[in-house]
mmCIF file of the N, C-alpha and C atoms, coordinates in Angstrom:
data_MODEL
# 
_entry.id   MODEL 
# 
loop_
_atom_site.group_PDB 
_atom_site.id 
_atom_site.type_symbol 
_atom_site.label_atom_id 
_atom_site.label_alt_id 
_atom_site.label_comp_id 
_atom_site.label_asym_id 
_atom_site.label_entity_id 
_atom_site.label_seq_id 
_atom_site.pdbx_PDB_ins_code 
_atom_site.Cartn_x 
_atom_site.Cartn_y 
_atom_site.Cartn_z 
_atom_site.occupancy 
_atom_site.B_iso_or_equiv 
_atom_site.pdbx_formal_charge 
_atom_site.auth_seq_id 
_atom_site.auth_comp_id 
_atom_site.auth_asym_id 
_atom_site.auth_atom_id 
_atom_site.pdbx_PDB_model_num 
ATOM 1   N N  . MET A 1 1  ? 26.545  -10.501 -1.198  1.00 0.00 ? 1  MET A N  1 
ATOM 2   C CA . MET A 1 1  ? 25.855  -10.034 -2.241  1.00 0.00 ? 1  MET A CA 1 
ATOM 3   C C  . MET A 1 1  ? 24.542  -10.842 -2.350  1.00 0.00 ? 1  MET A C  1 
ATOM 4   N N  . PRO A 1 2  ? 24.459  -12.123 -2.149  1.00 0.00 ? 2  PRO A N  1 
ATOM 5   C CA . PRO A 1 2  ? 23.239  -12.856 -2.095  1.00 0.00 ? 2  PRO A CA 1 
ATOM 6   C C  . PRO A 1 2  ? 22.311  -12.396 -0.987  1.00 0.00 ? 2  PRO A C  1 
ATOM 7   N N  . TYR A 1 3  ? 22.865  -12.082 0.238   1.00 0.00 ? 3  TYR A N  1 
ATOM 8   C CA . TYR A 1 3  ? 21.946  -11.597 1.398   1.00 0.00 ? 3  TYR A CA 1 
ATOM 9   C C  . TYR A 1 3  ? 21.215  -10.318 0.841   1.00 0.00 ? 3  TYR A C  1 
ATOM 10  N N  . LEU A 1 4  ? 22.076  -9.378  0.228   1.00 0.00 ? 4  LEU A N  1 
ATOM 11  C CA . LEU A 1 4  ? 21.374  -8.023  -0.245  1.00 0.00 ? 4  LEU A CA 1 
ATOM 12  C C  . LEU A 1 4  ? 20.354  -8.436  -1.360  1.00 0.00 ? 4  LEU A C  1 
ATOM 13  N N  . SER A 1 5  ? 20.610  -9.205  -2.257  1.00 0.00 ? 5  SER A N  1 
ATOM 14  C CA . SER A 1 5  ? 19.625  -9.396  -3.337  1.00 0.00 ? 5  SER A CA 1 
ATOM 15  C C  . SER A 1 5  ? 18.357  -10.177 -2.555  1.00 0.00 ? 5  SER A C  1 
ATOM 16  N N  . GLY A 1 6  ? 18.616  -10.824 -1.688  1.00 0.00 ? 6  GLY A N  1 
ATOM 17  C CA . GLY A 1 6  ? 17.501  -11.698 -1.103  1.00 0.00 ? 6  GLY A CA 1 
ATOM 18  C C  . GLY A 1 6  ? 16.483  -10.660 -0.273  1.00 0.00 ? 6  GLY A C  1 
ATOM 19  N N  . VAL A 1 7  ? 17.097  -9.781  0.346   1.00 0.00 ? 7  VAL A N  1 
ATOM 20  C CA . VAL A 1 7  ? 16.507  -8.731  1.126   1.00 0.00 ? 7  VAL A CA 1 
ATOM 21  C C  . VAL A 1 7  ? 15.723  -7.811  0.257   1.00 0.00 ? 7  VAL A C  1 
ATOM 22  N N  . LEU A 1 8  ? 16.448  -7.306  -0.831  1.00 0.00 ? 8  LEU A N  1 
ATOM 23  C CA . LEU A 1 8  ? 15.642  -6.426  -1.926  1.00 0.00 ? 8  LEU A CA 1 
ATOM 24  C C  . LEU A 1 8  ? 14.551  -7.207  -2.666  1.00 0.00 ? 8  LEU A C  1 
ATOM 25  N N  . THR A 1 9  ? 14.840  -8.553  -2.814  1.00 0.00 ? 9  THR A N  1 
ATOM 26  C CA . THR A 1 9  ? 13.646  -9.375  -3.549  1.00 0.00 ? 9  THR A CA 1 
ATOM 27  C C  . THR A 1 9  ? 12.569  -9.550  -2.426  1.00 0.00 ? 9  THR A C  1 
ATOM 28  N N  . GLY A 1 10 ? 12.783  -9.614  -1.108  1.00 0.00 ? 10 GLY A N  1 
ATOM 29  C CA . GLY A 1 10 ? 11.724  -9.882  -0.180  1.00 0.00 ? 10 GLY A CA 1 
ATOM 30  C C  . GLY A 1 10 ? 10.831  -8.498  -0.067  1.00 0.00 ? 10 GLY A C  1 
ATOM 31  N N  . ILE A 1 11 ? 11.606  -7.393  -0.096  1.00 0.00 ? 11 ILE A N  1 
ATOM 32  C CA . ILE A 1 11 ? 10.903  -6.006  -0.064  1.00 0.00 ? 11 ILE A CA 1 
ATOM 33  C C  . ILE A 1 11 ? 10.056  -5.879  -1.181  1.00 0.00 ? 11 ILE A C  1 
ATOM 34  N N  . LEU A 1 12 ? 10.555  -6.091  -2.241  1.00 0.00 ? 12 LEU A N  1 
ATOM 35  C CA . LEU A 1 12 ? 9.818   -5.839  -3.571  1.00 0.00 ? 12 LEU A CA 1 
ATOM 36  C C  . LEU A 1 12 ? 8.587   -6.895  -3.614  1.00 0.00 ? 12 LEU A C  1 
ATOM 37  N N  . LEU A 1 13 ? 8.717   -8.175  -3.246  1.00 0.00 ? 13 LEU A N  1 
ATOM 38  C CA . LEU A 1 13 ? 7.625   -9.028  -3.196  1.00 0.00 ? 13 LEU A CA 1 
ATOM 39  C C  . LEU A 1 13 ? 6.573   -8.624  -2.082  1.00 0.00 ? 13 LEU A C  1 
ATOM 40  N N  . THR A 1 14 ? 6.929   -8.197  -0.988  1.00 0.00 ? 14 THR A N  1 
ATOM 41  C CA . THR A 1 14 ? 6.031   -7.712  0.117   1.00 0.00 ? 14 THR A CA 1 
ATOM 42  C C  . THR A 1 14 ? 5.229   -6.611  -0.536  1.00 0.00 ? 14 THR A C  1 
ATOM 43  N N  . ILE A 1 15 ? 5.854   -5.573  -1.224  1.00 0.00 ? 15 ILE A N  1 
ATOM 44  C CA . ILE A 1 15 ? 5.163   -4.340  -1.597  1.00 0.00 ? 15 ILE A CA 1 
ATOM 45  C C  . ILE A 1 15 ? 4.110   -4.836  -2.664  1.00 0.00 ? 15 ILE A C  1 
ATOM 46  N N  . LEU A 1 16 ? 4.759   -5.716  -3.655  1.00 0.00 ? 16 LEU A N  1 
ATOM 47  C CA . LEU A 1 16 ? 3.788   -6.308  -4.678  1.00 0.00 ? 16 LEU A CA 1 
ATOM 48  C C  . LEU A 1 16 ? 2.331   -6.926  -4.183  1.00 0.00 ? 16 LEU A C  1 
ATOM 49  N N  . VAL A 1 17 ? 2.664   -7.799  -3.189  1.00 0.00 ? 17 VAL A N  1 
ATOM 50  C CA . VAL A 1 17 ? 1.584   -8.624  -2.518  1.00 0.00 ? 17 VAL A CA 1 
ATOM 51  C C  . VAL A 1 17 ? 0.557   -7.506  -2.005  1.00 0.00 ? 17 VAL A C  1 
ATOM 52  N N  . VAL A 1 18 ? 1.047   -6.519  -1.252  1.00 0.00 ? 18 VAL A N  1 
ATOM 53  C CA . VAL A 1 18 ? 0.202   -5.592  -0.443  1.00 0.00 ? 18 VAL A CA 1 
ATOM 54  C C  . VAL A 1 18 ? -0.443  -4.899  -1.547  1.00 0.00 ? 18 VAL A C  1 
ATOM 55  N N  . PHE A 1 19 ? 0.181   -4.386  -2.742  1.00 0.00 ? 19 PHE A N  1 
ATOM 56  C CA . PHE A 1 19 ? -0.589  -3.698  -3.589  1.00 0.00 ? 19 PHE A CA 1 
ATOM 57  C C  . PHE A 1 19 ? -1.635  -4.523  -4.295  1.00 0.00 ? 19 PHE A C  1 
ATOM 58  N N  . VAL A 1 20 ? -1.365  -5.903  -4.714  1.00 0.00 ? 20 VAL A N  1 
ATOM 59  C CA . VAL A 1 20 ? -2.399  -6.671  -5.256  1.00 0.00 ? 20 VAL A CA 1 
ATOM 60  C C  . VAL A 1 20 ? -3.630  -6.817  -4.225  1.00 0.00 ? 20 VAL A C  1 
ATOM 61  N N  . VAL A 1 21 ? -3.224  -7.036  -3.057  1.00 0.00 ? 21 VAL A N  1 
ATOM 62  C CA . VAL A 1 21 ? -4.325  -7.325  -2.135  1.00 0.00 ? 21 VAL A CA 1 
ATOM 63  C C  . VAL A 1 21 ? -5.226  -6.307  -2.049  1.00 0.00 ? 21 VAL A C  1 
ATOM 64  N N  . ASP A 1 22 ? -4.467  -4.981  -1.946  1.00 0.00 ? 22 ASP A N  1 
ATOM 65  C CA . ASP A 1 22 ? -5.382  -3.642  -1.776  1.00 0.00 ? 22 ASP A CA 1 
ATOM 66  C C  . ASP A 1 22 ? -6.282  -3.610  -3.026  1.00 0.00 ? 22 ASP A C  1 
ATOM 67  N N  . HIS A 1 23 ? -5.829  -3.979  -4.157  1.00 0.00 ? 23 HIS A N  1 
ATOM 68  C CA . HIS A 1 23 ? -6.650  -3.569  -5.254  1.00 0.00 ? 23 HIS A CA 1 
ATOM 69  C C  . HIS A 1 23 ? -7.671  -4.617  -5.684  1.00 0.00 ? 23 HIS A C  1 
ATOM 70  N N  . LEU A 1 24 ? -7.331  -5.931  -5.211  1.00 0.00 ? 24 LEU A N  1 
ATOM 71  C CA . LEU A 1 24 ? -8.389  -6.941  -5.333  1.00 0.00 ? 24 LEU A CA 1 
ATOM 72  C C  . LEU A 1 24 ? -9.547  -7.023  -4.227  1.00 0.00 ? 24 LEU A C  1 
ATOM 73  N N  . ASN A 1 25 ? -9.107  -6.233  -3.240  1.00 0.00 ? 25 ASN A N  1 
ATOM 74  C CA . ASN A 1 25 ? -10.214 -6.208  -1.940  1.00 0.00 ? 25 ASN A CA 1 
ATOM 75  C C  . ASN A 1 25 ? -11.190 -5.215  -2.255  1.00 0.00 ? 25 ASN A C  1 
ATOM 76  N N  . ASN A 1 26 ? -12.372 -5.662  -2.131  1.00 0.00 ? 26 ASN A N  1 
ATOM 77  C CA . ASN A 1 26 ? -13.462 -4.760  -2.398  1.00 0.00 ? 26 ASN A CA 1 
ATOM 78  C C  . ASN A 1 26 ? -14.055 -3.954  -1.365  1.00 0.00 ? 26 ASN A C  1 
ATOM 79  N N  . ASP A 1 27 ? -13.485 -4.196  -0.144  1.00 0.00 ? 27 ASP A N  1 
ATOM 80  C CA . ASP A 1 27 ? -13.618 -3.393  0.932   1.00 0.00 ? 27 ASP A CA 1 
ATOM 81  C C  . ASP A 1 27 ? -13.054 -2.028  0.831   1.00 0.00 ? 27 ASP A C  1 
ATOM 82  N N  . SER A 1 28 ? -13.602 -0.976  1.465   1.00 0.00 ? 28 SER A N  1 
ATOM 83  C CA . SER A 1 28 ? -13.043 0.438   1.328   1.00 0.00 ? 28 SER A CA 1 
ATOM 84  C C  . SER A 1 28 ? -11.841 0.612   2.296   1.00 0.00 ? 28 SER A C  1 
ATOM 85  N N  . GLN A 1 29 ? -11.519 -0.359  3.183   1.00 0.00 ? 29 GLN A N  1 
ATOM 86  C CA . GLN A 1 29 ? -10.179 -0.301  3.970   1.00 0.00 ? 29 GLN A CA 1 
ATOM 87  C C  . GLN A 1 29 ? -9.016  -0.807  3.183   1.00 0.00 ? 29 GLN A C  1 
ATOM 88  N N  . ASP A 1 30 ? -8.082  0.002   3.008   1.00 0.00 ? 30 ASP A N  1 
ATOM 89  C CA . ASP A 1 30 ? -6.864  -0.456  2.416   1.00 0.00 ? 30 ASP A CA 1 
ATOM 90  C C  . ASP A 1 30 ? -5.873  -0.699  3.414   1.00 0.00 ? 30 ASP A C  1 
ATOM 91  N N  . ILE A 1 31 ? -4.886  -1.512  3.067   1.00 0.00 ? 31 ILE A N  1 
ATOM 92  C CA . ILE A 1 31 ? -3.740  -1.651  3.941   1.00 0.00 ? 31 ILE A CA 1 
ATOM 93  C C  . ILE A 1 31 ? -2.796  -0.415  3.992   1.00 0.00 ? 31 ILE A C  1 
ATOM 94  N N  . VAL A 1 32 ? -2.489  0.032   2.834   1.00 0.00 ? 32 VAL A N  1 
ATOM 95  C CA . VAL A 1 32 ? -1.662  1.219   2.414   1.00 0.00 ? 32 VAL A CA 1 
ATOM 96  C C  . VAL A 1 32 ? -2.399  2.347   1.761   1.00 0.00 ? 32 VAL A C  1 
ATOM 97  N N  . ASN A 1 33 ? -2.256  3.556   2.205   1.00 0.00 ? 33 ASN A N  1 
ATOM 98  C CA . ASN A 1 33 ? -2.804  4.716   1.569   1.00 0.00 ? 33 ASN A CA 1 
ATOM 99  C C  . ASN A 1 33 ? -1.918  5.082   0.437   1.00 0.00 ? 33 ASN A C  1 
ATOM 100 N N  . TRP A 1 34 ? -2.304  4.601   -0.858  1.00 0.00 ? 34 TRP A N  1 
ATOM 101 C CA . TRP A 1 34 ? -1.378  4.707   -2.015  1.00 0.00 ? 34 TRP A CA 1 
ATOM 102 C C  . TRP A 1 34 ? -1.282  6.126   -2.402  1.00 0.00 ? 34 TRP A C  1 
ATOM 103 N N  . ASN A 1 35 ? -2.359  7.158   -2.239  1.00 0.00 ? 35 ASN A N  1 
ATOM 104 C CA . ASN A 1 35 ? -2.090  8.386   -2.608  1.00 0.00 ? 35 ASN A CA 1 
ATOM 105 C C  . ASN A 1 35 ? -0.868  9.095   -1.690  1.00 0.00 ? 35 ASN A C  1 
ATOM 106 N N  . VAL A 1 36 ? -1.056  8.816   -0.415  1.00 0.00 ? 36 VAL A N  1 
ATOM 107 C CA . VAL A 1 36 ? -0.035  9.488   0.485   1.00 0.00 ? 36 VAL A CA 1 
ATOM 108 C C  . VAL A 1 36 ? 1.290   8.996   0.258   1.00 0.00 ? 36 VAL A C  1 
ATOM 109 N N  . LEU A 1 37 ? 1.517   7.575   0.074   1.00 0.00 ? 37 LEU A N  1 
ATOM 110 C CA . LEU A 1 37 ? 2.683   7.004   -0.451  1.00 0.00 ? 37 LEU A CA 1 
ATOM 111 C C  . LEU A 1 37 ? 3.266   7.761   -1.706  1.00 0.00 ? 37 LEU A C  1 
ATOM 112 N N  . ALA A 1 38 ? 2.507   7.732   -2.841  1.00 0.00 ? 38 ALA A N  1 
ATOM 113 C CA . ALA A 1 38 ? 2.919   8.414   -3.832  1.00 0.00 ? 38 ALA A CA 1 
ATOM 114 C C  . ALA A 1 38 ? 3.425   9.842   -3.761  1.00 0.00 ? 38 ALA A C  1 
ATOM 115 N N  . GLY A 1 39 ? 2.636   10.663  -2.790  1.00 0.00 ? 39 GLY A N  1 
ATOM 116 C CA . GLY A 1 39 ? 3.110   12.023  -2.478  1.00 0.00 ? 39 GLY A CA 1 
ATOM 117 C C  . GLY A 1 39 ? 4.530   11.899  -1.721  1.00 0.00 ? 39 GLY A C  1 
ATOM 118 N N  . LYS A 1 40 ? 4.637   11.109  -0.891  1.00 0.00 ? 40 LYS A N  1 
ATOM 119 C CA . LYS A 1 40 ? 5.877   10.965  -0.114  1.00 0.00 ? 40 LYS A CA 1 
ATOM 120 C C  . LYS A 1 40 ? 7.123   10.710  -1.006  1.00 0.00 ? 40 LYS A C  1 
ATOM 121 N N  . VAL A 1 41 ? 6.770   9.595   -1.905  1.00 0.00 ? 41 VAL A N  1 
ATOM 122 C CA . VAL A 1 41 ? 7.916   9.288   -2.855  1.00 0.00 ? 41 VAL A CA 1 
ATOM 123 C C  . VAL A 1 41 ? 8.281   10.337  -3.825  1.00 0.00 ? 41 VAL A C  1 
ATOM 124 N N  . GLU A 1 42 ? 7.356   11.111  -4.331  1.00 0.00 ? 42 GLU A N  1 
ATOM 125 C CA . GLU A 1 42 ? 7.481   12.268  -5.034  1.00 0.00 ? 42 GLU A CA 1 
ATOM 126 C C  . GLU A 1 42 ? 8.405   13.392  -4.360  1.00 0.00 ? 42 GLU A C  1 
ATOM 127 N N  . THR A 1 43 ? 8.004   13.754  -3.200  1.00 0.00 ? 43 THR A N  1 
ATOM 128 C CA . THR A 1 43 ? 8.803   14.638  -2.358  1.00 0.00 ? 43 THR A CA 1 
ATOM 129 C C  . THR A 1 43 ? 10.221  14.108  -2.124  1.00 0.00 ? 43 THR A C  1 
ATOM 130 N N  . VAL A 1 44 ? 10.426  12.896  -1.707  1.00 0.00 ? 44 VAL A N  1 
ATOM 131 C CA . VAL A 1 44 ? 11.833  12.412  -1.618  1.00 0.00 ? 44 VAL A CA 1 
ATOM 132 C C  . VAL A 1 44 ? 12.526  12.453  -2.861  1.00 0.00 ? 44 VAL A C  1 
ATOM 133 N N  . SER A 1 45 ? 11.980  12.091  -3.914  1.00 0.00 ? 45 SER A N  1 
ATOM 134 C CA . SER A 1 45 ? 12.749  12.114  -5.218  1.00 0.00 ? 45 SER A CA 1 
ATOM 135 C C  . SER A 1 45 ? 13.033  13.610  -5.630  1.00 0.00 ? 45 SER A C  1 
ATOM 136 N N  . GLU A 1 46 ? 12.271  14.604  -5.283  1.00 0.00 ? 46 GLU A N  1 
ATOM 137 C CA . GLU A 1 46 ? 12.451  15.901  -5.506  1.00 0.00 ? 46 GLU A CA 1 
ATOM 138 C C  . GLU A 1 46 ? 13.809  16.356  -4.723  1.00 0.00 ? 46 GLU A C  1 
ATOM 139 N N  . GLU A 1 47 ? 13.690  15.982  -3.466  1.00 0.00 ? 47 GLU A N  1 
ATOM 140 C CA . GLU A 1 47 ? 14.758  16.461  -2.432  1.00 0.00 ? 47 GLU A CA 1 
ATOM 141 C C  . GLU A 1 47 ? 16.039  15.754  -3.055  1.00 0.00 ? 47 GLU A C  1 
ATOM 142 N N  . VAL A 1 48 ? 16.178  14.432  -3.419  1.00 0.00 ? 48 VAL A N  1 
ATOM 143 C CA . VAL A 1 48 ? 17.285  13.730  -3.738  1.00 0.00 ? 48 VAL A CA 1 
ATOM 144 C C  . VAL A 1 48 ? 17.824  14.445  -5.032  1.00 0.00 ? 48 VAL A C  1 
ATOM 145 N N  . ARG A 1 49 ? 16.857  14.799  -6.051  1.00 0.00 ? 49 ARG A N  1 
ATOM 146 C CA . ARG A 1 49 ? 17.305  15.354  -7.190  1.00 0.00 ? 49 ARG A CA 1 
ATOM 147 C C  . ARG A 1 49 ? 18.096  16.785  -7.029  1.00 0.00 ? 49 ARG A C  1 
ATOM 148 N N  . GLU A 1 50 ? 17.610  17.490  -5.978  1.00 0.00 ? 50 GLU A N  1 
ATOM 149 C CA . GLU A 1 50 ? 18.050  18.856  -5.806  1.00 0.00 ? 50 GLU A CA 1 
ATOM 150 C C  . GLU A 1 50 ? 19.404  18.637  -4.946  1.00 0.00 ? 50 GLU A C  1 
ATOM 151 N N  . GLU A 1 51 ? 19.461  17.633  -4.128  1.00 0.00 ? 51 GLU A N  1 
ATOM 152 C CA . GLU A 1 51 ? 20.835  17.423  -3.556  1.00 0.00 ? 51 GLU A CA 1 
ATOM 153 C C  . GLU A 1 51 ? 21.795  16.854  -4.389  1.00 0.00 ? 51 GLU A C  1 
ATOM 154 N N  . VAL A 1 52 ? 21.447  16.053  -5.451  1.00 0.00 ? 52 VAL A N  1 
ATOM 155 C CA . VAL A 1 52 ? 22.437  15.676  -6.458  1.00 0.00 ? 52 VAL A CA 1 
ATOM 156 C C  . VAL A 1 52 ? 22.860  16.703  -7.375  1.00 0.00 ? 52 VAL A C  1 
ATOM 157 N N  . HIS A 1 53 ? 21.975  17.658  -7.621  1.00 0.00 ? 53 HIS A N  1 
ATOM 158 C CA . HIS A 1 53 ? 22.193  18.811  -8.404  1.00 0.00 ? 53 HIS A CA 1 
ATOM 159 C C  . HIS A 1 53 ? 23.232  19.749  -7.809  1.00 0.00 ? 53 HIS A C  1 
ATOM 160 N N  . GLU A 1 54 ? 22.962  19.987  -6.426  1.00 0.00 ? 54 GLU A N  1 
ATOM 161 C CA . GLU A 1 54 ? 23.910  20.863  -5.554  1.00 0.00 ? 54 GLU A CA 1 
ATOM 162 C C  . GLU A 1 54 ? 25.309  20.153  -5.672  1.00 0.00 ? 54 GLU A C  1 
ATOM 163 N N  . ALA A 1 55 ? 25.401  18.722  -5.209  1.00 0.00 ? 55 ALA A N  1 
ATOM 164 C CA . ALA A 1 55 ? 26.525  18.058  -5.084  1.00 0.00 ? 55 ALA A CA 1 
ATOM 165 C C  . ALA A 1 55 ? 27.226  17.990  -6.502  1.00 0.00 ? 55 ALA A C  1 
ATOM 166 N N  . THR A 1 56 ? 26.646  17.948  -7.481  1.00 0.00 ? 56 THR A N  1 
ATOM 167 C CA . THR A 1 56 ? 27.479  17.879  -8.742  1.00 0.00 ? 56 THR A CA 1 
ATOM 168 C C  . THR A 1 56 ? 27.597  19.324  -9.534  1.00 0.00 ? 56 THR A C  1 
ATOM 169 N N  . ALA A 1 57 ? 27.264  20.374  -8.928  1.00 0.00 ? 57 ALA A N  1 
ATOM 170 C CA . ALA A 1 57 ? 27.519  21.645  -9.507  1.00 0.00 ? 57 ALA A CA 1 
ATOM 171 C C  . ALA A 1 57 ? 29.020  22.011  -9.341  1.00 0.00 ? 57 ALA A C  1 
ATOM 172 N N  . PRO A 1 58 ? 29.638  22.685  -10.391 1.00 0.00 ? 58 PRO A N  1 
ATOM 173 C CA . PRO A 1 58 ? 31.043  23.112  -10.203 1.00 0.00 ? 58 PRO A CA 1 
ATOM 174 C C  . PRO A 1 58 ? 31.104  24.071  -9.256  1.00 0.00 ? 58 PRO A C  1 
ATOM 175 N N  . GLU A 1 59 ? 32.252  24.096  -8.580  1.00 0.00 ? 59 GLU A N  1 
ATOM 176 C CA . GLU A 1 59 ? 32.579  25.095  -7.504  1.00 0.00 ? 59 GLU A CA 1 
ATOM 177 C C  . GLU A 1 59 ? 32.802  26.436  -8.363  1.00 0.00 ? 59 GLU A C  1 
ATOM 178 N N  . PRO A 1 60 ? 32.356  27.552  -7.695  1.00 0.00 ? 60 PRO A N  1 
ATOM 179 C CA . PRO A 1 60 ? 32.476  28.822  -8.483  1.00 0.00 ? 60 PRO A CA 1 
ATOM 180 C C  . PRO A 1 60 ? 33.903  29.047  -8.683  1.00 0.00 ? 60 PRO A C  1 
ATOM 181 N N  . ASP A 1 61 ? 34.959  28.787  -7.834  1.00 0.00 ? 61 ASP A N  1 
ATOM 182 C CA . ASP A 1 61 ? 36.210  29.211  -7.943  1.00 0.00 ? 61 ASP A CA 1 
ATOM 183 C C  . ASP A 1 61 ? 37.106  28.264  -9.042  1.00 0.00 ? 61 ASP A C  1 
ATOM 184 N N  . THR A 1 62 ? 36.505  27.096  -9.230  1.00 0.00 ? 62 THR A N  1 
ATOM 185 C CA . THR A 1 62 ? 37.329  26.197  -10.125 1.00 0.00 ? 62 THR A CA 1 
ATOM 186 C C  . THR A 1 62 ? 36.656  26.131  -11.418 1.00 0.00 ? 62 THR A C  1 
ATOM 187 N N  . ALA A 1 63 ? 35.620  26.837  -11.689 1.00 0.00 ? 63 ALA A N  1 
ATOM 188 C CA . ALA A 1 63 ? 34.776  26.876  -12.958 1.00 0.00 ? 63 ALA A CA 1 
ATOM 189 C C  . ALA A 1 63 ? 35.757  27.636  -14.067 1.00 0.00 ? 63 ALA A C  1 
ATOM 190 N N  . PRO A 1 64 ? 35.851  27.050  -15.202 1.00 0.00 ? 64 PRO A N  1 
ATOM 191 C CA . PRO A 1 64 ? 36.808  27.878  -16.260 1.00 0.00 ? 64 PRO A CA 1 
ATOM 192 C C  . PRO A 1 64 ? 36.308  29.152  -16.446 1.00 0.00 ? 64 PRO A C  1 
ATOM 193 N N  . ALA A 1 65 ? 37.074  30.222  -16.611 1.00 0.00 ? 65 ALA A N  1 
ATOM 194 C CA . ALA A 1 65 ? 36.650  31.529  -16.980 1.00 0.00 ? 65 ALA A CA 1 
ATOM 195 C C  . ALA A 1 65 ? 36.328  31.778  -18.396 1.00 0.00 ? 65 ALA A C  1 
ATOM 196 N N  . ALA A 1 66 ? 35.224  32.367  -18.541 1.00 0.00 ? 66 ALA A N  1 
ATOM 197 C CA . ALA A 1 66 ? 34.869  32.772  -20.122 1.00 0.00 ? 66 ALA A CA 1 
ATOM 198 C C  . ALA A 1 66 ? 35.811  33.632  -20.637 1.00 0.00 ? 66 ALA A C  1 
ATOM 199 N N  . PRO A 1 67 ? 36.277  33.447  -21.825 1.00 0.00 ? 67 PRO A N  1 
ATOM 200 C CA . PRO A 1 67 ? 37.020  34.270  -22.525 1.00 0.00 ? 67 PRO A CA 1 
ATOM 201 C C  . PRO A 1 67 ? 36.364  35.630  -22.820 1.00 0.00 ? 67 PRO A C  1 
ATOM 202 N N  . PRO A 1 68 ? 37.225  36.743  -22.867 1.00 0.00 ? 68 PRO A N  1 
ATOM 203 C CA . PRO A 1 68 ? 36.421  38.084  -23.275 1.00 0.00 ? 68 PRO A CA 1 
ATOM 204 C C  . PRO A 1 68 ? 35.703  37.913  -24.530 1.00 0.00 ? 68 PRO A C  1 
ATOM 205 N N  . ALA A 1 69 ? 34.644  38.667  -24.685 1.00 0.00 ? 69 ALA A N  1 
ATOM 206 C CA . ALA A 1 69 ? 33.823  38.772  -25.879 1.00 0.00 ? 69 ALA A CA 1 
ATOM 207 C C  . ALA A 1 69 ? 34.559  39.356  -27.055 1.00 0.00 ? 69 ALA A C  1 
ATOM 208 N N  . ASN A 1 70 ? 35.455  40.378  -26.886 1.00 0.00 ? 70 ASN A N  1 
ATOM 209 C CA . ASN A 1 70 ? 35.953  41.124  -28.038 1.00 0.00 ? 70 ASN A CA 1 
ATOM 210 C C  . ASN A 1 70 ? 37.267  40.504  -28.585 1.00 0.00 ? 70 ASN A C  1 
ATOM 211 N N  . THR A 1 71 ? 37.766  39.423  -27.957 1.00 0.00 ? 71 THR A N  1 
ATOM 212 C CA . THR A 1 71 ? 39.059  38.862  -28.528 1.00 0.00 ? 71 THR A CA 1 
ATOM 213 C C  . THR A 1 71 ? 38.769  37.654  -29.448 1.00 0.00 ? 71 THR A C  1 
ATOM 214 N N  . THR A 1 72 ? 39.700  37.542  -30.262 1.00 0.00 ? 72 THR A N  1 
ATOM 215 C CA . THR A 1 72 ? 39.521  36.427  -31.257 1.00 0.00 ? 72 THR A CA 1 
ATOM 216 C C  . THR A 1 72 ? 40.442  35.169  -30.688 1.00 0.00 ? 72 THR A C  1 
ATOM 217 N N  . PRO A 1 73 ? 40.019  34.118  -30.865 1.00 0.00 ? 73 PRO A N  1 
ATOM 218 C CA . PRO A 1 73 ? 40.789  32.900  -30.366 1.00 0.00 ? 73 PRO A CA 1 
ATOM 219 C C  . PRO A 1 73 ? 42.245  32.754  -31.042 1.00 0.00 ? 73 PRO A C  1 
ATOM 220 N N  . PRO A 1 74 ? 43.238  32.304  -30.246 1.00 0.00 ? 74 PRO A N  1 
ATOM 221 C CA . PRO A 1 74 ? 44.515  32.302  -31.018 1.00 0.00 ? 74 PRO A CA 1 
ATOM 222 C C  . PRO A 1 74 ? 44.525  31.329  -31.969 1.00 0.00 ? 74 PRO A C  1 
ATOM 223 N N  . ALA A 1 75 ? 45.411  31.404  -32.922 1.00 0.00 ? 75 ALA A N  1 
ATOM 224 C CA . ALA A 1 75 ? 45.469  30.722  -34.079 1.00 0.00 ? 75 ALA A CA 1 
ATOM 225 C C  . ALA A 1 75 ? 46.168  29.387  -33.551 1.00 0.00 ? 75 ALA A C  1 
ATOM 226 N N  . THR A 1 76 ? 45.580  28.262  -34.108 1.00 0.00 ? 76 THR A N  1 
ATOM 227 C CA . THR A 1 76 ? 46.306  26.892  -33.723 1.00 0.00 ? 76 THR A CA 1 
ATOM 228 C C  . THR A 1 76 ? 46.889  26.364  -35.004 1.00 0.00 ? 76 THR A C  1 
ATOM 229 N N  . ASP A 1 77 ? 48.174  25.676  -34.780 1.00 0.00 ? 77 ASP A N  1 
ATOM 230 C CA . ASP A 1 77 ? 48.746  24.919  -35.778 1.00 0.00 ? 77 ASP A CA 1 
ATOM 231 C C  . ASP A 1 77 ? 48.451  23.426  -35.777 1.00 0.00 ? 77 ASP A C  1 
ATOM 232 N N  . THR A 1 78 ? 47.871  22.933  -36.853 1.00 0.00 ? 78 THR A N  1 
ATOM 233 C CA . THR A 1 78 ? 47.498  21.687  -36.807 1.00 0.00 ? 78 THR A CA 1 
ATOM 234 C C  . THR A 1 78 ? 48.557  20.719  -37.020 1.00 0.00 ? 78 THR A C  1 
ATOM 235 N N  . GLY A 1 79 ? 49.641  21.235  -37.431 1.00 0.00 ? 79 GLY A N  1 
ATOM 236 C CA . GLY A 1 79 ? 50.918  20.259  -37.674 1.00 0.00 ? 79 GLY A CA 1 
ATOM 237 C C  . GLY A 1 79 ? 50.996  19.635  -39.083 1.00 0.00 ? 79 GLY A C  1 
ATOM 238 N N  . ALA A 1 80 ? 49.728  19.518  -39.672 1.00 0.00 ? 80 ALA A N  1 
ATOM 239 C CA . ALA A 1 80 ? 49.699  18.848  -41.006 1.00 0.00 ? 80 ALA A CA 1 
ATOM 240 C C  . ALA A 1 80 ? 50.109  19.684  -42.113 1.00 0.00 ? 80 ALA A C  1 
ATOM 241 N N  . GLN A 1 81 ? 51.034  19.317  -42.930 1.00 0.00 ? 81 GLN A N  1 
ATOM 242 C CA . GLN A 1 81 ? 51.598  19.995  -44.059 1.00 0.00 ? 81 GLN A CA 1 
ATOM 243 C C  . GLN A 1 81 ? 51.665  19.212  -45.390 1.00 0.00 ? 81 GLN A C  1 
# 
C-alpha cells in the first residue's frame, strides 16, 4: 500500500509541476497540449460512464415484471389489532 500511494503521489506531483511550468513559461511552446489532453480525458470519461451504465443495467430476464394496469393490489394484513 505505501508503494501504491508513493507512485500515485509521484504521478500527481509530476502532472502538477508540468502544469505550473507550462503556465509560468512565457514561450509559446508548451510541454503538454492541455486542450488535447482535456479532450482525451472527456472521451475516456464518457466511455467509462457508458460501460458502467451497461454493466450495472439489470438483465432483461431478471427484471421484475410490472403488474397489470387494471388490477388492484392484494390486501395486506398489518397484524396490528
